[in-house]
Steps between C-alpha positions, in 0.01 A plus 500: 500500500752262346326529165536878511871466574547294186288717277627837616318780674174657406494875429628702789669212676843622400504731801544203736780243518506251217676164495566395142431130444713286270216470250451876489876556461526245218205666328681836507815333366305350208327831429829688498664232282252524212658798326866392551409166344363689201837674468739210552333179384536560126850652504672176385255485206581847368773398252281214372193723467680711240499207255153376598333837440728617219628814673836625624621487861418868558131430431496221758693718747226761453243258646694519829525880492132529411410276792709706743357830373145365534572383856632847582189669357256252652628549854434873478131421453451183704647637825261796538201294386572249777518787752148598401327169429706242688788261438297182444281593199784679323737207553246246374437707189872538434567127526213424263652744250841331536348161419327642192821662378694176550248312286533762225880464507476121487287510184668804337557445124715812458720743690221761499254271678776393739564864592129555567493196726810622685333835574191322637721267703697787647203720590345209688817362656611834643208483744687224681813713544325815622228345713706234678707785645196715577333205677807455721500872581129478587587240762831623647681820596810608307784297659285186525384561143863509381562169672187335359560638150846346526354159575234534226761608247733221611233246416406688184864496385475125453296580188774682303753249634324194358313671214786508244577134573135403457478717190813340354360149554161597355674656200701182440197272533206691355621834356450856619119484519519256790645773724197722452266205553675438831445866594128470426470197729699665780292818476175305515616304804601819680165660414316206659712516818448877539124459454492245782746648751507879466258721687522878470793658690467868410359679808442822300294342224180694442601772748431816302690708753815296440456412133732705281445605141774345290697819429456634853633178652802508272548869569538426871765240432700699247551785746677272750878467439516178702253337261722595207804363681339163564337477155806606299732269693263210427472615138872513431560172685232337287647658186835337580330159505311563175817628332645157571181321389489706180834372379584177683293263285656631177852496646477145634301336219627689194849623592610222736306238300335332799151344509181663636493237778854597605402865505202419721713308745762775525228762545383314808814623680381860472159414639661297779693811602175696498336242725789514748489882503127504570540242776771711665281806463203332664721363778707807589325816379344560842846495660702678232237750386348542151729781380820323604375182334440690175846658504665166568313334213571779251872492585513121460328525160750759375795291621360194321504682164864595551577132564304401187706740289825360640408134439355563152821677402690183595283269286203612290375149418419367847135547605598445863717814490182697425255323726704431812573868586151598386372272776615773738313758292188294566587483870548876514163556336345260751629723780386820327152427367294406809609805701464732200147383424398501867641852533320621187160362604538630856551871437120534457323180617157623386623489138710181535355360177594811304846503659555133418378557145715807440812349658443179306446697179832678548667170585373316192507809275873542548542136400288557188740777396831323557411148380456587129804729506718217627333252265591720203860553615616147587571401142862394545572495875349534848678829579199727426292288740765522772546877461127579509452270801783679683357846428160393633647368827696825542182707455323281756767587757467872425117499511496402867629850584142623448381304801521718810682357799 
């Protein structure tokens, strides 16, 4: 019985109470962290990669946008497949693909091969994002799911917090390829842990009466305004973060003339805010309510951008004036995301995988759009980054109106 508690339930067990062990929780954290590591670990290396591969900064920035777009596309497919065939086999296959893509990136002799490896990385890594949430929804009802997703995301947020620092150190010691080698090792370790600990959690797997064709499952979701409210709020909140990510490295390293290691250390403040927000969400969402938690987080994120604009206007050469207020943007997103995702995957529990995939696709897709725009605009100052971030937080606040009281 104790062994089953550690490994997770067998099919159909989700209907009963489930006590998540520490090992199972840490496994979900690692699974969910795979794709964010793929996004953040190599950010400090981006300016240096331009010289190493003989391309301009826009070409390196495109590797981030390509990754985000591939994550968005992959989740649209992976979610429904896991509804039909189960979370475990799809997750194992995705992690194996992430490892293969990381190896390709590590050995890439040109920007073209690097882009191919990034696509493979992203399509595999997105399984961790979509299926960690679907697994939680398999095991818990909506309010409990919001709380547990908060705790999973809080642990997962350690990855983007420490990733730029690790990436900066690896860049200084061994060059940009070391970051992708690190990703390959992390992906392989996570794959081994999932193989050992995870049993199937999807109670509808193989149930032909419940299984939904891909388009039919999405059709159900798209007709529900509440789903749009939750998904768009998460999407615009995520876009605000990626607007900052898309320009911050260039602003700090090129315009403010700081080192990649410094950038990585400052970036940790944003992730720390995200961790705190997720902790507060997991602790208080049952008392405050998911919708109120989302509104509070979206308002805090918008206010943080106003503070960023004020401080940057005072002095445009201090990284702390960018990162300190953006810490509260991270905190706001930490309050928003767990309840948004739990709400999106709860409107139709029988298609939780499709809902997680579609909501995640919107979330990452918005980031894929804004990141290259900001990257192209921050040639002389951080103002384009600040303006786009502010517009995204404003749209997140407005999107919540679609969720019925």
